[in-house]
N, C-alpha and C positions, 0 to 999 in steps of 0.2 A: 569311535564316535564320528559322525559325519557332520561337516560344516555346511550350514544352509545359507549363510550370508553374513555380512558384517554391517554394522551401523556406526558411523562416526557422529558423535553428538557434542554440541557445544552449548553449555549453559553458563553464562558469565554475566556478572552484574554490570559489566561495561557495555553490553549489547543493548543499549537503551537509546531512546530519543524522546524529547519532550516536544509536543506539538499541540496546536489548537485546531479544532474542527467543529462543524455543525452538521448534524445529520437530519435528513428529511425522513420521518418515520412512516409517512403515508404519501401517496401521490396527491398532488394539489393541496398540500398542507403547509402550515407554518413550520419552518425548521426549528430544531432545538436551539436554545441559546448557544452562542459561541462558548466553548469550554475546552479545557486542556486535559491532557493525560501525560503521564510518564510511562510511555510504552516500553515493554521489555520483550526481547526476542530470544527464542531458542531455536536451534537448527539441528537437523539430523540428515545425514546423507547415507543412503543404503547402497551397497554395491559390492562387487568382487574385489579381492586383493590384487594389487598390481604386482609386477615382478619384484618390487622392493618390499612387499609385505604390508602395504597399507591401502586403504580405500581412496583417501584424499588427504592432503596435508592440512592439519588442524590450523596452522598459522595462516596459511593462504586463505582458507575458507573463512576464518574469522575476519581477516583483513578486508576481503571482498564484501562481506556482509556489513562490516562497520562503515565502509565507503558508502553503501546505499543508505544506511541509517543516518549518516552525517548530512545527506541531502535533505532529510526531513527534520532534522533537529532545529528547534526554535523557529519553526515555520507555521504559517497559517495554511492549512490544507483545504483546498477548495475544488469543487467539481467544475470543469470547464463547460460541460454539456447539459446541465440540468435545465429543464424547460422553464422553470420559474426564476432563473438567474440571468441577469443582464449585467454586463460589465464593460468598461472601457479603460484603457490605460493611457494616461496623459501625464507628462512630466514625472515619470517614474512613480506614479501613484495609481493604484487600482481603485476605481470608483465602482462599487458593486451594489446592485439592488436585488432584493428578493421580492418578487411580485406575486400578488394574489392571482389565482387562476379563477376568472369569473365563470367560465363554463367548466363545471366539474367533469364533463365527458371529454374535454380536450386538455392536452398537456402543452398546447402551443401558446406562447405569448403573442403570436401574430394576430390572434383573433380578438385581442383586447384593444379597444379604442383608447381608453385611458386607464392604464393599469393602476391598481392600488399597490402602493409600496408597503410591504410588510416590514422590511428591514433595509437599512441603507448604511453601508460601511465604506470607509476609506482606509486603504492599507498601503504602506510602502511596498512598491513592487518587489524589492529584494527580500521581503519577509514572507512572500507567498509562494507556495508550490501548487500549481494547477495539475489536475489529473483528468484524463480523458473519460473516466467513468462518470455516471450520473450522480453518485452519492458517495461521499467519503466515509464509508463505514469501515469498521475494523476488518471485516471480511475482505473488502476491496483493497485495503492497504496491505493485508497479508498477501493477497494474490500479486499485487504490484511488486512488493519486495521479493517474493519468491521468483517471479518472472525475471526481474532484473538480475538477481543473483544467478539463476540458472543460465541466462544468456551469457553472463561473464564466465561462468565455469566452462561452457561450451566454446566460446570464442577464444579463451586462453588455453584451450586444449588441456584442461586439468583432469579430465576423465581419461584413464589409461585405456579403456575399452570403449565400445560404442555407447553413446549416451543412453541408448535404450536399455542398457543393463543397470542403470542407476535410477534411483528415485530420491526425492527430497521431502522432508516433512518440516514445516515451519510453524512455530507457535508464536502468535502475537498476542501479548497480554496488555489490555488497556488499563486495567486496574487489578489489584490483587484478587485472584480467583475468577476473573472474567477474561476469557481468552478465546481465540480462534485458532484452530489447527487446520492447515491446508497441506494436502499431499500433492506433490508436483512431479510429473514425469516428462519424458522427452518431448512429447507433443506440446507441452506448455499449458495444458488444460488440467484443471483439478479432476 
């Protein structure tokens, strides 16, 4: 029998985080209400066996993944770059406004003389985790977690061979039966 490759997979009830987000379902729309999820993560790393007979150490992989999830646990997850969001940080408080876009062909708040405020929130700065993407969807969160984990695996030299010989699959479940699966390779793009 010929070996074609190995997969190290971790499914553990401890690989979870609870967080709040609000998603824009369409351009120039009102976002969903703030709501929370108890996210669950599963991870798989595919690759060749090293000289000791394993792909990657289970314990180290789980620990690195848990470190990333801890950064998100009990946080309000917000996009930093959405065209309808304006915020300022003052006295460790984030004052965030979601603005209506008056010109549906534009996604720029700069064209609004007096923007209509759709939502106005104040959050303690320590409770917020900002992301550089436009929308905090489960898909974008899965990519962020996978990218951070892959970077750690590479920087800590946990791949026995060239990283191009490995790939990773991450599943992020936002509620039972509703999940995103992302495949991740050396270049860092799905």
